[in-house]
MIKELUM-8048 format. One record per residue (C-alpha): x, y, z; residue number from 1; residue in three letters. Coordinates in steps of 0.1 Angstrom, whole numbers, plus 5000, padded with zeros to 4 digits. Layout:
X Y Z NUM Ala
...
END
This chain:
5000 4998 5005 1 Met
5011 5033 4995 2 Gly
5018 5064 5008 3 Leu
4989 5087 5013 4 Pro
4989 5115 4985 5 Leu
4990 5145 5014 6 Gly
5024 5133 5020 7 His
5036 5134 4982 8 His
5020 5169 4989 9 Val
5043 5178 5016 10 Gln
5073 5164 5010 11 Arg
5070 5186 4978 12 His
5065 5222 5000 13 Thr
5095 5212 5021 14 Asp
5118 5210 4990 15 Leu
5105 5243 4978 16 Arg
5110 5260 5010 17 Ser
5148 5249 5013 18 Lys
5158 5266 4985 19 Arg
5196 5280 4988 20 Cys
5193 5316 4989 21 Ala
5220 5338 4975 22 Leu
5248 5350 4995 23 Ser
5247 5390 5003 24 Pro
5267 5400 4976 25 Ser
5254 5377 4950 26 Ala
5221 5390 4958 27 Gln
5237 5429 4955 28 Ile
5259 5419 4918 29 Phe
5221 5400 4904 30 Ala
5198 5429 4915 31 Arg
5229 5455 4898 32 Glu
5229 5434 4865 33 Leu
5192 5433 4867 34 Ser
5190 5473 4869 35 Lys
5214 5472 4835 36 Arg
5195 5450 4818 37 Ile
5164 5473 4826 38 Asp
5183 5500 4812 39 Asn
5193 5478 4779 40 Tyr
5179 5497 4744 41 Pro
5151 5475 4726 42 Thr
5133 5475 4700 43 Ala
5091 5478 4715 44 Cys
5069 5485 4684 45 Gly
5069 5509 4659 46 Gly
5046 5526 4630 47 Gly
5037 5538 4601 48 Val
5027 5571 4591 49 Phe
5018 5593 4558 50 Gly
5018 5629 4553 51 Phe
5010 5658 4527 52 Ala
5012 5695 4521 53 Gly
5030 5722 4512 54 Ala
5064 5728 4499 55 Gln
5084 5750 4493 56 Gly
5123 5758 4483 57 Lys
5143 5780 4472 58 Lys
5174 5773 4451 59 Asn
5168 5740 4441 60 Ser
5203 5731 4442 61 Glu
5219 5738 4478 62 Asn
5188 5759 4488 63 Gly
5167 5764 4521 64 Ala
5132 5740 4519 65 Asn
5104 5741 4540 66 Gly
5074 5722 4545 67 Phe
5039 5723 4565 68 Ala
5013 5699 4563 69 Gly
4994 5675 4579 70 Gly
5003 5639 4594 71 Ile
4986 5609 4605 72 Val
5004 5577 4619 73 Glu
4995 5550 4637 74 Tyr
5016 5535 4667 75 Asp
5016 5500 4674 76 Ser
5014 5506 4713 77 Asn
4996 5540 4712 78 Asn
4971 5537 4681 79 Gly
4956 5565 4657 80 Trp
4968 5601 4663 81 Ser
4973 5631 4638 82 Gly
4989 5665 4636 83 Gly
5006 5692 4618 84 Gly
5044 5686 4604 85 Leu
5063 5719 4601 86 Phe
5100 5711 4582 87 Glu
5129 5733 4576 88 Ala
5165 5722 4557 89 Gly
5187 5722 4528 90 Lys
5177 5709 4498 91 Thr
5195 5672 4496 92 Gly
5216 5676 4534 93 Arg
5184 5672 4556 94 Gly
5169 5688 4582 95 Gly
5143 5689 4612 96 Gly
5112 5698 4623 97 Gly
5086 5692 4647 98 Ile
5055 5672 4649 99 Ile
5023 5690 4665 100 Ala
4995 5674 4679 101 Gly
4973 5673 4703 102 Pro
4995 5651 4733 103 Ser
5023 5680 4723 104 Gly
5053 5684 4703 105 Ala
5079 5656 4689 106 Gln
5114 5675 4673 107 Val
5127 5651 4643 108 Ile
5153 5651 4620 109 Val
5157 5636 4584 110 Tyr
5182 5628 4563 111 Ala
5178 5620 4526 112 Pro
5190 5590 4513 113 Val
5184 5593 4478 114 Phe
5164 5618 4453 115 Glu
5154 5611 4416 116 Ala
5133 5639 4405 117 Gly
5104 5641 4423 118 Met
5110 5613 4446 119 Ala
5130 5613 4482 120 Glu
5137 5588 4505 121 Gly
5157 5588 4537 122 Gly
5160 5585 4571 123 Leu
5140 5597 4604 124 Val
5151 5602 4639 125 Gly
5133 5614 4670 126 Phe
5137 5611 4708 127 Ser
5121 5576 4707 128 Ser
5130 5563 4675 129 Gly
5141 5552 4639 130 Val
5128 5555 4606 131 Gly
5123 5551 4564 132 Val
5100 5577 4545 133 Tyr
5095 5576 4510 134 Gly
5078 5614 4498 135 Glu
5070 5626 4457 136 Val
5066 5664 4454 137 Gly
5058 5683 4426 138 His
5059 5721 4425 139 Gly
5042 5735 4455 140 Pro
5027 5705 4468 141 Leu
5044 5668 4490 142 Ala
5030 5636 4502 143 Ala
5046 5606 4516 144 Gly
5051 5575 4540 145 Ala
5071 5559 4558 146 Gly
5069 5532 4589 147 Ala
5096 5537 4619 148 Tyr
5105 5514 4650 149 Leu
5098 5528 4684 150 Thr
5135 5522 4707 151 Val
5140 5526 4746 152 Thr
5149 5507 4771 153 Ser
5137 5475 4782 154 Asn
5120 5492 4814 155 Ala
5102 5521 4791 156 Gly
5087 5492 4769 157 Cys
5075 5475 4798 158 Ala
5060 5503 4812 159 Asn
5047 5510 4770 160 Leu
5030 5478 4768 161 Lys
5012 5480 4807 162 Ser
4994 5516 4794 163 His
END
């Protein structure tokens, strides 16, 4: 005849309570390692965007250019949003801008990687990510689209995902 089931449950509980405790220095090491890992950068979602508006160029070879229009985006962490997009830069050299929306303003930088006739494509960066864009412009009008990755710390990503 075997032992009652309760004996097995009690034995398992006893084994779990006898786990090896880390030494104080090992506990400090584990805590510090965890803090560092929380601060490591990670890709934490991303999104897509589209924009359209008015552009102006002064001296198409190496002069100033500007853009004012609207932007709509879908972000995997925050959903849909939209706002105004305002940019200024030098032709062929990139520049910067601001996306102004209901939740505030975000600074962006952009750098064209290729230009061909009315089309341009390049890289875009902002405080929480990096992406790519493509744009077509003719005369005073321009429109484009792009995609980006949100880059944050592991702890920041956990915070974004909890909302």
